[in-house]
VMD Tcl script that builds the backbone (N, CA, C; Angstrom):
set m [mol new atoms 537]
animate dup $m
set s [atomselect $m all]
$s set {name element resname resid chain x y z} {
  {N N MET 1 A 65.912 32.028 -4.236}
  {CA C MET 1 A 66.929 32.896 -4.785}
  {C C MET 1 A 66.240 34.192 -5.227}
  {N N PRO 2 A 66.772 35.371 -4.832}
  {CA C PRO 2 A 66.152 36.643 -5.201}
  {C C PRO 2 A 66.313 36.925 -6.694}
  {N N SER 3 A 65.283 37.542 -7.255}
  {CA C SER 3 A 65.319 37.925 -8.672}
  {C C SER 3 A 66.063 39.236 -8.833}
  {N N GLU 4 A 66.670 39.389 -9.978}
  {CA C GLU 4 A 67.362 40.640 -10.289}
  {C C GLU 4 A 66.342 41.656 -10.803}
  {N N ALA 5 A 66.478 42.905 -10.360}
  {CA C ALA 5 A 65.556 43.959 -10.789}
  {C C ALA 5 A 65.715 44.222 -12.282}
  {N N THR 6 A 64.609 44.455 -12.939}
  {CA C THR 6 A 64.631 44.784 -14.366}
  {C C THR 6 A 63.926 46.119 -14.569}
  {N N PRO 7 A 64.281 46.851 -15.633}
  {CA C PRO 7 A 63.617 48.139 -15.867}
  {C C PRO 7 A 62.164 47.926 -16.279}
  {N N SER 8 A 61.340 48.886 -15.913}
  {CA C SER 8 A 59.939 48.784 -16.332}
  {C C SER 8 A 59.816 49.213 -17.783}
  {N N GLN 9 A 58.810 48.717 -18.436}
  {CA C GLN 9 A 58.551 49.059 -19.825}
  {C C GLN 9 A 57.147 49.635 -19.935}
  {N N PRO 10 A 57.030 50.878 -20.405}
  {CA C PRO 10 A 55.679 51.417 -20.567}
  {C C PRO 10 A 54.954 50.716 -21.712}
  {N N ILE 11 A 53.717 50.400 -21.472}
  {CA C ILE 11 A 52.900 49.786 -22.515}
  {C C ILE 11 A 51.637 50.618 -22.648}
  {N N GLY 12 A 51.550 51.333 -23.745}
  {CA C GLY 12 A 50.363 52.107 -24.073}
  {C C GLY 12 A 49.987 53.103 -23.012}
  {N N PRO 13 A 48.882 53.735 -23.139}
  {CA C PRO 13 A 47.975 53.579 -24.268}
  {C C PRO 13 A 48.526 54.236 -25.528}
  {N N PHE 14 A 48.152 53.704 -26.643}
  {CA C PHE 14 A 48.604 54.216 -27.927}
  {C C PHE 14 A 47.437 54.909 -28.616}
  {N N PHE 15 A 47.103 56.099 -28.143}
  {CA C PHE 15 A 45.932 56.822 -28.613}
  {C C PHE 15 A 45.966 57.080 -30.117}
  {N N GLY 16 A 47.083 57.587 -30.607}
  {CA C GLY 16 A 47.165 57.997 -32.003}
  {C C GLY 16 A 47.079 56.865 -32.998}
  {N N THR 17 A 47.349 55.648 -32.560}
  {CA C THR 17 A 47.260 54.518 -33.487}
  {C C THR 17 A 46.020 53.671 -33.258}
  {N N ALA 18 A 45.442 53.730 -32.061}
  {CA C ALA 18 A 44.326 52.850 -31.743}
  {C C ALA 18 A 42.952 53.464 -31.989}
  {N N LEU 19 A 42.812 54.769 -31.861}
  {CA C LEU 19 A 41.482 55.367 -31.891}
  {C C LEU 19 A 41.105 56.158 -33.146}
  {N N PRO 20 A 42.033 56.558 -33.992}
  {CA C PRO 20 A 41.601 57.312 -35.184}
  {C C PRO 20 A 40.710 56.489 -36.100}
  {N N PHE 21 A 39.952 57.204 -36.925}
  {CA C PHE 21 A 39.101 56.545 -37.900}
  {C C PHE 21 A 39.241 57.291 -39.226}
  {N N PRO 22 A 38.924 56.659 -40.346}
  {CA C PRO 22 A 39.053 57.328 -41.644}
  {C C PRO 22 A 38.247 58.624 -41.669}
  {N N GLY 23 A 38.869 59.696 -42.112}
  {CA C GLY 23 A 38.206 60.988 -42.171}
  {C C GLY 23 A 38.130 61.694 -40.831}
  {N N GLY 24 A 38.760 61.150 -39.805}
  {CA C GLY 24 A 38.703 61.731 -38.471}
  {C C GLY 24 A 39.136 63.181 -38.382}
  {N N PRO 25 A 40.174 63.602 -39.102}
  {CA C PRO 25 A 40.608 65.000 -39.038}
  {C C PRO 25 A 39.746 65.958 -39.865}
  {N N ASP 26 A 38.719 65.451 -40.510}
  {CA C ASP 26 A 37.930 66.264 -41.430}
  {C C ASP 26 A 36.517 66.491 -40.913}
  {N N ALA 27 A 36.357 67.517 -40.076}
  {CA C ALA 27 A 35.013 67.872 -39.626}
  {C C ALA 27 A 34.228 68.490 -40.775}
  {N N ALA 28 A 34.935 69.140 -41.694}
  {CA C ALA 28 A 34.304 69.731 -42.880}
  {C C ALA 28 A 34.523 68.819 -44.077}
  {N N PRO 29 A 33.547 68.726 -44.936}
  {CA C PRO 29 A 33.696 67.901 -46.137}
  {C C PRO 29 A 34.810 68.429 -47.050}
  {N N ALA 30 A 35.488 67.537 -47.724}
  {CA C ALA 30 A 36.532 67.926 -48.676}
  {C C ALA 30 A 35.951 68.844 -49.737}
  {N N GLY 31 A 36.657 69.891 -50.058}
  {CA C GLY 31 A 36.240 70.820 -51.097}
  {C C GLY 31 A 35.210 71.843 -50.661}
  {N N HIS 32 A 34.815 71.844 -49.405}
  {CA C HIS 32 A 33.833 72.828 -48.929}
  {C C HIS 32 A 34.442 74.228 -49.036}
  {N N PRO 33 A 33.726 75.192 -49.643}
  {CA C PRO 33 A 34.296 76.522 -49.857}
  {C C PRO 33 A 34.588 77.294 -48.570}
  {N N GLY 34 A 33.965 76.918 -47.456}
  {CA C GLY 34 A 34.209 77.608 -46.194}
  {C C GLY 34 A 35.212 76.916 -45.290}
  {N N ALA 35 A 35.827 75.845 -45.775}
  {CA C ALA 35 A 36.736 75.068 -44.934}
  {C C ALA 35 A 37.968 75.877 -44.538}
  {N N VAL 36 A 38.396 75.679 -43.305}
  {CA C VAL 36 A 39.637 76.257 -42.800}
  {C C VAL 36 A 40.483 75.111 -42.253}
  {N N THR 37 A 41.777 75.347 -42.169}
  {CA C THR 37 A 42.692 74.387 -41.568}
  {C C THR 37 A 43.173 74.951 -40.245}
  {N N VAL 38 A 43.101 74.137 -39.211}
  {CA C VAL 38 A 43.693 74.457 -37.914}
  {C C VAL 38 A 44.770 73.409 -37.702}
  {N N HIS 39 A 45.998 73.856 -37.502}
  {CA C HIS 39 A 47.077 72.887 -37.312}
  {C C HIS 39 A 48.084 73.433 -36.320}
  {N N GLY 40 A 48.918 72.545 -35.837}
  {CA C GLY 40 A 49.958 72.946 -34.897}
  {C C GLY 40 A 50.646 71.722 -34.350}
  {N N TYR 41 A 51.298 71.918 -33.218}
  {CA C TYR 41 A 52.069 70.864 -32.579}
  {C C TYR 41 A 51.620 70.689 -31.136}
  {N N VAL 42 A 51.700 69.472 -30.648}
  {CA C VAL 42 A 51.560 69.199 -29.228}
  {C C VAL 42 A 52.983 69.071 -28.708}
  {N N LEU 43 A 53.318 69.906 -27.702}
  {CA C LEU 43 A 54.692 69.998 -27.215}
  {C C LEU 43 A 54.747 69.785 -25.710}
  {N N ASP 44 A 55.829 69.163 -25.244}
  {CA C ASP 44 A 56.012 68.980 -23.802}
  {C C ASP 44 A 56.671 70.227 -23.202}
  {N N GLY 45 A 57.043 70.165 -21.936}
  {CA C GLY 45 A 57.617 71.314 -21.246}
  {C C GLY 45 A 58.959 71.757 -21.772}
  {N N GLU 46 A 59.657 70.880 -22.463}
  {CA C GLU 46 A 60.950 71.215 -23.056}
  {C C GLU 46 A 60.805 71.694 -24.499}
  {N N GLY 47 A 59.564 71.755 -24.975}
  {CA C GLY 47 A 59.331 72.151 -26.357}
  {C C GLY 47 A 59.509 71.011 -27.338}
  {N N GLU 48 A 59.607 69.788 -26.827}
  {CA C GLU 48 A 59.765 68.608 -27.678}
  {C C GLU 48 A 58.393 68.114 -28.125}
  {N N PRO 49 A 58.304 67.575 -29.337}
  {CA C PRO 49 A 57.013 67.088 -29.827}
  {C C PRO 49 A 56.516 65.890 -29.036}
  {N N VAL 50 A 55.192 65.782 -28.948}
  {CA C VAL 50 A 54.554 64.647 -28.293}
  {C C VAL 50 A 53.909 63.802 -29.390}
  {N N PRO 51 A 54.588 62.716 -29.787}
  {CA C PRO 51 A 53.999 61.845 -30.804}
  {C C PRO 51 A 52.912 60.984 -30.175}
  {N N ASP 52 A 52.027 60.477 -30.990}
  {CA C ASP 52 A 50.988 59.563 -30.551}
  {C C ASP 52 A 50.004 60.194 -29.568}
  {N N ALA 53 A 49.823 61.510 -29.652}
  {CA C ALA 53 A 48.754 62.158 -28.889}
  {C C ALA 53 A 47.492 62.115 -29.750}
  {N N LEU 54 A 46.373 62.367 -29.131}
  {CA C LEU 54 A 45.105 62.374 -29.844}
  {C C LEU 54 A 44.319 63.593 -29.405}
  {N N LEU 55 A 43.833 64.356 -30.371}
  {CA C LEU 55 A 43.041 65.546 -30.091}
  {C C LEU 55 A 41.631 65.320 -30.605}
  {N N GLU 56 A 40.644 65.569 -29.748}
  {CA C GLU 56 A 39.248 65.520 -30.170}
  {C C GLU 56 A 38.703 66.943 -30.140}
  {N N PHE 57 A 37.995 67.288 -31.205}
  {CA C PHE 57 A 37.408 68.617 -31.330}
  {C C PHE 57 A 35.894 68.495 -31.433}
  {N N TRP 58 A 35.182 69.384 -30.747}
  {CA C TRP 58 A 33.729 69.533 -30.871}
  {C C TRP 58 A 33.467 70.998 -31.126}
  {N N GLN 59 A 32.451 71.294 -31.909}
  {CA C GLN 59 A 32.172 72.691 -32.198}
  {C C GLN 59 A 30.760 72.892 -32.723}
  {N N ALA 60 A 30.358 74.150 -32.695}
  {CA C ALA 60 A 29.092 74.546 -33.300}
  {C C ALA 60 A 29.274 74.637 -34.812}
  {N N ALA 61 A 28.183 74.472 -35.532}
  {CA C ALA 61 A 28.184 74.657 -36.984}
  {C C ALA 61 A 28.285 76.157 -37.292}
  {N N PRO 62 A 28.541 76.528 -38.541}
  {CA C PRO 62 A 28.614 77.943 -38.886}
  {C C PRO 62 A 27.357 78.742 -38.534}
  {N N ASP 63 A 26.193 78.083 -38.504}
  {CA C ASP 63 A 24.959 78.787 -38.143}
  {C C ASP 63 A 24.742 78.840 -36.631}
  {N N GLY 64 A 25.684 78.305 -35.852}
  {CA C GLY 64 A 25.596 78.319 -34.400}
  {C C GLY 64 A 24.908 77.117 -33.798}
  {N N SER 65 A 24.327 76.247 -34.633}
  {CA C SER 65 A 23.636 75.067 -34.109}
  {C C SER 65 A 24.651 74.047 -33.600}
  {N N LEU 66 A 24.199 73.227 -32.672}
  {CA C LEU 66 A 25.077 72.216 -32.087}
  {C C LEU 66 A 24.732 70.803 -32.523}
  {N N ALA 67 A 23.755 70.653 -33.390}
  {CA C ALA 67 A 23.278 69.320 -33.750}
  {C C ALA 67 A 24.307 68.519 -34.541}
  {N N GLY 68 A 24.885 69.082 -35.592}
  {CA C GLY 68 A 25.801 68.326 -36.435}
  {C C GLY 68 A 25.095 67.156 -37.091}
  {N N ALA 69 A 25.794 66.418 -37.909}
  {CA C ALA 69 A 25.231 65.213 -38.526}
  {C C ALA 69 A 25.199 64.118 -37.473}
  {N N SER 70 A 24.300 63.180 -37.604}
  {CA C SER 70 A 24.198 62.122 -36.608}
  {C C SER 70 A 25.442 61.240 -36.650}
  {N N GLY 71 A 25.851 60.800 -35.478}
  {CA C GLY 71 A 27.022 59.936 -35.373}
  {C C GLY 71 A 28.311 60.720 -35.448}
  {N N SER 72 A 29.382 60.124 -34.970}
  {CA C SER 72 A 30.663 60.806 -34.982}
  {C C SER 72 A 31.536 60.378 -36.153}
  {N N LEU 73 A 31.230 59.274 -36.781}
  {CA C LEU 73 A 32.038 58.818 -37.908}
  {C C LEU 73 A 31.477 59.376 -39.205}
  {N N ARG 74 A 32.360 59.819 -40.064}
  {CA C ARG 74 A 31.948 60.382 -41.345}
  {C C ARG 74 A 31.702 59.227 -42.311}
  {N N ARG 75 A 30.457 58.950 -42.581}
  {CA C ARG 75 A 30.136 57.819 -43.455}
  {C C ARG 75 A 30.070 58.216 -44.926}
  {N N ASP 76 A 29.538 59.391 -45.211}
  {CA C ASP 76 A 29.401 59.774 -46.613}
  {C C ASP 76 A 30.399 60.851 -47.034}
  {N N GLY 77 A 31.138 61.440 -46.085}
  {CA C GLY 77 A 32.126 62.451 -46.416}
  {C C GLY 77 A 31.535 63.786 -46.808}
  {N N ALA 78 A 30.214 63.948 -46.741}
  {CA C ALA 78 A 29.596 65.170 -47.230}
  {C C ALA 78 A 28.944 66.014 -46.141}
  {N N ALA 79 A 28.740 65.479 -44.970}
  {CA C ALA 79 A 28.017 66.200 -43.927}
  {C C ALA 79 A 28.986 66.792 -42.900}
  {N N PHE 80 A 28.621 67.944 -42.355}
  {CA C PHE 80 A 29.390 68.543 -41.275}
  {C C PHE 80 A 28.921 67.912 -39.974}
  {N N THR 81 A 29.851 67.305 -39.226}
  {CA C THR 81 A 29.481 66.600 -38.005}
  {C C THR 81 A 29.690 67.419 -36.740}
  {N N GLY 82 A 30.592 68.399 -36.770}
  {CA C GLY 82 A 30.932 69.143 -35.567}
  {C C GLY 82 A 31.891 68.388 -34.666}
  {N N PHE 83 A 32.411 67.254 -35.128}
  {CA C PHE 83 A 33.323 66.423 -34.345}
  {C C PHE 83 A 34.485 65.987 -35.219}
  {N N ALA 84 A 35.674 65.960 -34.627}
  {CA C ALA 84 A 36.849 65.438 -35.328}
  {C C ALA 84 A 37.769 64.782 -34.308}
  {N N ARG 85 A 38.475 63.768 -34.750}
  {CA C ARG 85 A 39.470 63.083 -33.917}
  {C C ARG 85 A 40.760 63.037 -34.722}
  {N N VAL 86 A 41.798 63.714 -34.196}
  {CA C VAL 86 A 43.024 63.932 -34.957}
  {C C VAL 86 A 44.243 63.432 -34.182}
  {N N PRO 87 A 44.989 62.472 -34.734}
  {CA C PRO 87 A 46.223 62.044 -34.077}
  {C C PRO 87 A 47.384 62.965 -34.449}
  {N N THR 88 A 48.400 63.000 -33.583}
  {CA C THR 88 A 49.637 63.685 -33.951}
  {C C THR 88 A 50.548 62.683 -34.644}
  {N N GLY 89 A 51.406 63.199 -35.491}
  {CA C GLY 89 A 52.418 62.368 -36.131}
  {C C GLY 89 A 53.635 62.236 -35.229}
  {N N GLY 90 A 54.650 61.588 -35.725}
  {CA C GLY 90 A 55.889 61.411 -34.976}
  {C C GLY 90 A 56.560 62.714 -34.602}
  {N N ASP 91 A 56.240 63.775 -35.351}
  {CA C ASP 91 A 56.807 65.099 -35.057}
  {C C ASP 91 A 55.889 65.936 -34.170}
  {N N GLY 92 A 54.794 65.320 -33.663}
  {CA C GLY 92 A 53.871 66.034 -32.789}
  {C C GLY 92 A 52.886 66.931 -33.514}
  {N N HIS 93 A 52.886 66.915 -34.852}
  {CA C HIS 93 A 52.024 67.793 -35.640}
  {C C HIS 93 A 50.646 67.174 -35.856}
  {N N TYR 94 A 49.635 68.039 -35.885}
  {CA C TYR 94 A 48.270 67.617 -36.213}
  {C C TYR 94 A 47.696 68.633 -37.200}
  {N N ALA 95 A 46.660 68.238 -37.916}
  {CA C ALA 95 A 45.958 69.156 -38.828}
  {C C ALA 95 A 44.483 68.752 -38.872}
  {N N LEU 96 A 43.628 69.763 -38.774}
  {CA C LEU 96 A 42.184 69.595 -38.768}
  {C C LEU 96 A 41.588 70.442 -39.884}
  {N N ARG 97 A 40.643 69.864 -40.638}
  {CA C ARG 97 A 39.879 70.655 -41.608}
  {C C ARG 97 A 38.474 70.806 -41.049}
  {N N THR 98 A 38.037 72.072 -40.906}
  {CA C THR 98 A 36.738 72.322 -40.307}
  {C C THR 98 A 36.124 73.588 -40.882}
  {N N LEU 99 A 35.003 73.989 -40.332}
  {CA C LEU 99 A 34.342 75.244 -40.686}
  {C C LEU 99 A 34.401 76.156 -39.472}
  {N N LEU 100 A 34.451 77.457 -39.688}
  {CA C LEU 100 A 34.452 78.379 -38.558}
  {C C LEU 100 A 33.116 78.273 -37.835}
  {N N PRO 101 A 33.142 78.142 -36.510}
  {CA C PRO 101 A 31.900 77.977 -35.761}
  {C C PRO 101 A 31.130 79.289 -35.644}
  {N N GLY 102 A 29.822 79.184 -35.655}
  {CA C GLY 102 A 28.970 80.333 -35.383}
  {C C GLY 102 A 28.617 80.346 -33.914}
  {N N GLY 103 A 28.068 81.437 -33.440}
  {CA C GLY 103 A 27.758 81.530 -32.007}
  {C C GLY 103 A 29.044 81.713 -31.240}
  {N N ALA 104 A 29.397 80.758 -30.391}
  {CA C ALA 104 A 30.656 80.821 -29.644}
  {C C ALA 104 A 31.812 80.585 -30.613}
  {N N PRO 105 A 32.734 81.542 -30.744}
  {CA C PRO 105 A 33.797 81.425 -31.756}
  {C C PRO 105 A 34.994 80.590 -31.295}
  {N N TYR 106 A 34.723 79.381 -30.860}
  {CA C TYR 106 A 35.823 78.520 -30.442}
  {C C TYR 106 A 35.499 77.066 -30.738}
  {N N LEU 107 A 36.551 76.256 -30.726}
  {CA C LEU 107 A 36.443 74.810 -30.788}
  {C C LEU 107 A 36.733 74.281 -29.391}
  {N N ALA 108 A 35.968 73.318 -28.926}
  {CA C ALA 108 A 36.298 72.629 -27.680}
  {C C ALA 108 A 37.320 71.551 -28.036}
  {N N LEU 109 A 38.356 71.424 -27.222}
  {CA C LEU 109 A 39.446 70.494 -27.504}
  {C C LEU 109 A 39.693 69.621 -26.282}
  {N N CYS 110 A 39.797 68.319 -26.515}
  {CA C CYS 110 A 40.157 67.352 -25.478}
  {C C CYS 110 A 41.419 66.642 -25.956}
  {N N LEU 111 A 42.442 66.618 -25.113}
  {CA C LEU 111 A 43.735 66.037 -25.476}
  {C C LEU 111 A 44.009 64.789 -24.653}
  {N N PHE 112 A 44.372 63.710 -25.345}
  {CA C PHE 112 A 44.802 62.461 -24.721}
  {C C PHE 112 A 46.263 62.253 -25.109}
  {N N ALA 113 A 47.100 61.891 -24.153}
  {CA C ALA 113 A 48.501 61.612 -24.470}
  {C C ALA 113 A 49.099 60.715 -23.401}
  {N N ARG 114 A 50.093 59.947 -23.798}
  {CA C ARG 114 A 50.812 59.112 -22.831}
  {C C ARG 114 A 51.396 60.000 -21.749}
  {N N GLY 115 A 51.390 59.513 -20.537}
  {CA C GLY 115 A 51.956 60.271 -19.432}
  {C C GLY 115 A 50.960 61.183 -18.741}
  {N N LEU 116 A 49.796 61.390 -19.341}
  {CA C LEU 116 A 48.763 62.199 -18.692}
  {C C LEU 116 A 47.843 61.260 -17.913}
  {N N PRO 117 A 47.703 61.462 -16.622}
  {CA C PRO 117 A 46.809 60.587 -15.874}
  {C C PRO 117 A 45.341 60.784 -16.262}
  {N N ARG 118 A 45.013 61.986 -16.755}
  {CA C ARG 118 A 43.655 62.288 -17.226}
  {C C ARG 118 A 43.767 63.125 -18.487}
  {N N HIS 119 A 42.766 63.047 -19.322}
  {CA C HIS 119 A 42.764 63.877 -20.524}
  {C C HIS 119 A 42.585 65.344 -20.106}
  {N N LEU 120 A 43.006 66.252 -20.987}
  {CA C LEU 120 A 42.962 67.688 -20.721}
  {C C LEU 120 A 41.970 68.370 -21.655}
  {N N PHE 121 A 41.316 69.405 -21.145}
  {CA C PHE 121 A 40.356 70.168 -21.937}
  {C C PHE 121 A 40.831 71.606 -22.086}
  {N N THR 122 A 40.627 72.171 -23.259}
  {CA C THR 122 A 40.893 73.581 -23.496}
  {C C THR 122 A 39.968 74.062 -24.608}
  {N N ARG 123 A 40.159 75.291 -25.014}
  {CA C ARG 123 A 39.399 75.859 -26.130}
  {C C ARG 123 A 40.363 76.477 -27.132}
  {N N VAL 124 A 39.943 76.459 -28.386}
  {CA C VAL 124 A 40.687 77.097 -29.470}
  {C C VAL 124 A 39.804 78.240 -29.978}
  {N N TYR 125 A 40.161 79.467 -29.637}
  {CA C TYR 125 A 39.384 80.634 -30.055}
  {C C TYR 125 A 39.919 81.189 -31.374}
  {N N PHE 126 A 39.005 81.693 -32.188}
  {CA C PHE 126 A 39.382 82.403 -33.414}
  {C C PHE 126 A 39.357 83.906 -33.173}
  {N N ARG 127 A 38.607 84.326 -32.178}
  {CA C ARG 127 A 38.574 85.701 -31.687}
  {C C ARG 127 A 37.994 85.634 -30.284}
  {N N PHE 128 A 38.255 86.660 -29.488}
  {CA C PHE 128 A 37.699 86.691 -28.139}
  {C C PHE 128 A 36.466 87.571 -28.143}
  {N N PRO 129 A 35.302 86.984 -27.952}
  {CA C PRO 129 A 34.065 87.766 -27.978}
  {C C PRO 129 A 33.870 88.554 -26.684}
  {N N ASP 130 A 33.201 89.673 -26.788}
  {CA C ASP 130 A 32.827 90.431 -25.597}
  {C C ASP 130 A 31.889 89.570 -24.752}
  {N N GLY 131 A 32.074 89.611 -23.471}
  {CA C GLY 131 A 31.168 88.915 -22.572}
  {C C GLY 131 A 31.521 87.466 -22.305}
  {N N ASP 132 A 32.545 86.895 -22.956}
  {CA C ASP 132 A 32.934 85.518 -22.664}
  {C C ASP 132 A 33.775 85.543 -21.389}
  {N N PRO 133 A 33.292 84.936 -20.311}
  {CA C PRO 133 A 33.996 85.055 -19.032}
  {C C PRO 133 A 35.351 84.349 -18.979}
  {N N LEU 134 A 35.568 83.323 -19.785}
  {CA C LEU 134 A 36.838 82.600 -19.710}
  {C C LEU 134 A 38.016 83.470 -20.137}
  {N N PRO 135 A 38.068 83.956 -21.370}
  {CA C PRO 135 A 39.231 84.771 -21.728}
  {C C PRO 135 A 39.315 86.068 -20.925}
  {N N ALA 136 A 38.171 86.626 -20.575}
  {CA C ALA 136 A 38.173 87.883 -19.828}
  {C C ALA 136 A 38.809 87.727 -18.450}
  {N N ALA 137 A 38.751 86.533 -17.874}
  {CA C ALA 137 A 39.293 86.300 -16.533}
  {C C ALA 137 A 40.795 86.029 -16.529}
  {N N LEU 138 A 41.397 85.887 -17.695}
  {CA C LEU 138 A 42.810 85.521 -17.782}
  {C C LEU 138 A 43.701 86.729 -18.056}
  {N N PRO 139 A 44.933 86.730 -17.521}
  {CA C PRO 139 A 45.900 87.755 -17.922}
  {C C PRO 139 A 46.177 87.632 -19.430}
  {N N ALA 140 A 46.559 88.712 -20.052}
  {CA C ALA 140 A 46.738 88.745 -21.511}
  {C C ALA 140 A 47.683 87.661 -22.017}
  {N N ASP 141 A 48.797 87.413 -21.326}
  {CA C ASP 141 A 49.745 86.408 -21.813}
  {C C ASP 141 A 49.161 84.999 -21.735}
  {N N ARG 142 A 48.359 84.714 -20.718}
  {CA C ARG 142 A 47.723 83.402 -20.608}
  {C C ARG 142 A 46.573 83.281 -21.608}
  {N N ARG 143 A 45.825 84.353 -21.806}
  {CA C ARG 143 A 44.718 84.373 -22.762}
  {C C ARG 143 A 45.233 84.046 -24.165}
  {N N ALA 144 A 46.412 84.521 -24.499}
  {CA C ALA 144 A 46.986 84.300 -25.834}
  {C C ALA 144 A 47.197 82.818 -26.139}
  {N N THR 145 A 47.320 81.977 -25.104}
  {CA C THR 145 A 47.525 80.542 -25.346}
  {C C THR 145 A 46.265 79.862 -25.859}
  {N N LEU 146 A 45.139 80.567 -25.856}
  {CA C LEU 146 A 43.870 80.011 -26.348}
  {C C LEU 146 A 43.513 80.493 -27.750}
  {N N LEU 147 A 44.361 81.308 -28.343}
  {CA C LEU 147 A 44.022 81.943 -29.616}
  {C C LEU 147 A 44.701 81.256 -30.798}
  {N N ALA 148 A 43.904 80.836 -31.766}
  {CA C ALA 148 A 44.432 80.321 -33.029}
  {C C ALA 148 A 44.842 81.528 -33.864}
  {N N VAL 149 A 46.051 81.514 -34.378}
  {CA C VAL 149 A 46.609 82.667 -35.072}
  {C C VAL 149 A 46.536 82.451 -36.591}
  {N N PRO 150 A 45.922 83.399 -37.316}
  {CA C PRO 150 A 45.908 83.266 -38.778}
  {C C PRO 150 A 47.338 83.271 -39.307}
  {N N GLU 151 A 47.601 82.400 -40.271}
  {CA C GLU 151 A 48.951 82.307 -40.817}
  {C C GLU 151 A 49.097 83.185 -42.046}
  {N N PRO 152 A 50.036 84.118 -41.994}
  {CA C PRO 152 A 50.261 84.968 -43.166}
  {C C PRO 152 A 50.674 84.123 -44.373}
  {N N GLY 153 A 50.101 84.438 -45.500}
  {CA C GLY 153 A 50.460 83.736 -46.736}
  {C C GLY 153 A 49.794 82.381 -46.909}
  {N N ARG 154 A 49.022 81.938 -45.940}
  {CA C ARG 154 A 48.312 80.660 -46.063}
  {C C ARG 154 A 46.833 80.936 -45.923}
  {N N HIS 155 A 46.128 80.872 -47.016}
  {CA C HIS 155 A 44.712 81.193 -47.058}
  {C C HIS 155 A 43.908 80.259 -46.157}
  {N N ARG 156 A 43.134 80.852 -45.238}
  {CA C ARG 156 A 42.210 80.120 -44.381}
  {C C ARG 156 A 42.916 79.063 -43.544}
  {N N SER 157 A 44.094 79.415 -43.017}
  {CA C SER 157 A 44.871 78.506 -42.183}
  {C C SER 157 A 45.205 79.193 -40.862}
  {N N TYR 158 A 45.037 78.441 -39.771}
  {CA C TYR 158 A 45.288 78.946 -38.421}
  {C C TYR 158 A 46.263 78.027 -37.713}
  {N N ARG 159 A 47.143 78.612 -36.910}
  {CA C ARG 159 A 48.119 77.837 -36.135}
  {C C ARG 159 A 47.695 77.849 -34.671}
  {N N PHE 160 A 47.677 76.655 -34.059}
  {CA C PHE 160 A 47.372 76.524 -32.648}
  {C C PHE 160 A 48.222 75.403 -32.070}
  {N N ASP 161 A 49.228 75.772 -31.272}
  {CA C ASP 161 A 50.074 74.789 -30.609}
  {C C ASP 161 A 49.530 74.525 -29.212}
  {N N VAL 162 A 49.652 73.286 -28.773}
  {CA C VAL 162 A 49.265 72.898 -27.420}
  {C C VAL 162 A 50.548 72.613 -26.654}
  {N N ARG 163 A 50.786 73.389 -25.609}
  {CA C ARG 163 A 51.970 73.201 -24.763}
  {C C ARG 163 A 51.506 72.641 -23.425}
  {N N LEU 164 A 52.037 71.462 -23.077}
  {CA C LEU 164 A 51.559 70.752 -21.901}
  {C C LEU 164 A 52.030 71.347 -20.577}
  {N N CYS 165 A 53.153 72.024 -20.564}
  {CA C CYS 165 A 53.642 72.674 -19.352}
  {C C CYS 165 A 54.735 73.666 -19.739}
  {N N GLY 166 A 55.244 74.380 -18.766}
  {CA C GLY 166 A 56.283 75.367 -19.023}
  {C C GLY 166 A 55.729 76.777 -19.046}
  {N N ALA 167 A 56.589 77.721 -19.404}
  {CA C ALA 167 A 56.236 79.143 -19.354}
  {C C ALA 167 A 55.050 79.494 -20.251}
  {N N ALA 168 A 54.948 78.875 -21.402}
  {CA C ALA 168 A 53.859 79.186 -22.341}
  {C C ALA 168 A 52.782 78.101 -22.335}
  {N N GLU 169 A 52.605 77.412 -21.190}
  {CA C GLU 169 A 51.627 76.332 -21.094}
  {C C GLU 169 A 50.246 76.809 -21.533}
  {N N THR 170 A 49.592 75.983 -22.326}
  {CA C THR 170 A 48.217 76.255 -22.748}
  {C C THR 170 A 47.323 76.274 -21.509}
  {N N VAL 171 A 46.347 77.169 -21.499}
  {CA C VAL 171 A 45.368 77.184 -20.411}
  {C C VAL 171 A 44.480 75.959 -20.583}
  {N N PHE 172 A 44.428 75.142 -19.540}
  {CA C PHE 172 A 43.557 73.965 -19.529}
  {C C PHE 172 A 42.416 74.220 -18.555}
  {N N LEU 173 A 41.259 73.666 -18.871}
  {CA C LEU 173 A 40.071 73.895 -18.073}
  {C C LEU 173 A 39.884 72.792 -17.048}
  {N N GLN 174 A 39.464 73.172 -15.866}
  {CA C GLN 174 A 39.149 72.191 -14.840}
  {C C GLN 174 A 37.718 71.749 -15.061}
  {N N VAL 175 A 37.537 70.461 -15.221}
  {CA C VAL 175 A 36.210 69.914 -15.454}
  {C C VAL 175 A 35.812 69.141 -14.211}
  {N N GLU 176 A 34.701 69.511 -13.647}
  {CA C GLU 176 A 34.216 68.848 -12.437}
  {C C GLU 176 A 33.534 67.542 -12.804}
  {N N ALA 177 A 33.858 66.508 -12.068}
  {CA C ALA 177 A 33.215 65.213 -12.289}
  {C C ALA 177 A 31.826 65.238 -11.664}
  {N N ASP 178 A 30.908 64.558 -12.306}
  {CA C ASP 178 A 29.565 64.419 -11.727}
  {C C ASP 178 A 29.639 63.532 -10.496}
  {N N SER 179 A 28.867 63.872 -9.493}
  {CA C SER 179 A 28.890 63.033 -8.280}
  {C C SER 179 A 27.726 62.084 -8.224}
}
mol reanalyze $m
mol bondsrecalc $m
mol representation Tube
mol addrep $m
């Protein structure tokens, strides 16, 4: 006897609930005088929030060094690691506490979300430096999707939304796999 067709049910991955760790959104120690907040929303092509996404950030320290504290988990809460793992909430919002990077003025960002066959890479710039070939190669409207915007009235706070597709889609970087 033939079986009746049933709808499929998506099962995971549940990035935002499975991979975060305590202190994950805090690349900078609490109370650090140089700390800044970078926050925004992960949005789909319709402008709807993407809940349960996960954003990983890597960056240089304020002095431009790339070493950071050993390990990716914040064990003592006092060291700058240069790494953060931030989940989005049900409204697609995320918030990161970090220090402004020295040297290259950007954060490297890797995004994981349901429905993406592969994670996506981009950069979060605080300013576009002379001689950086990535922003220089982009049209002005596309370049703007890589810029964290200072928020008026909010001290040391920057807004950076990630748009997965559509007219204002964030510029994503093509990463070549090693052969």
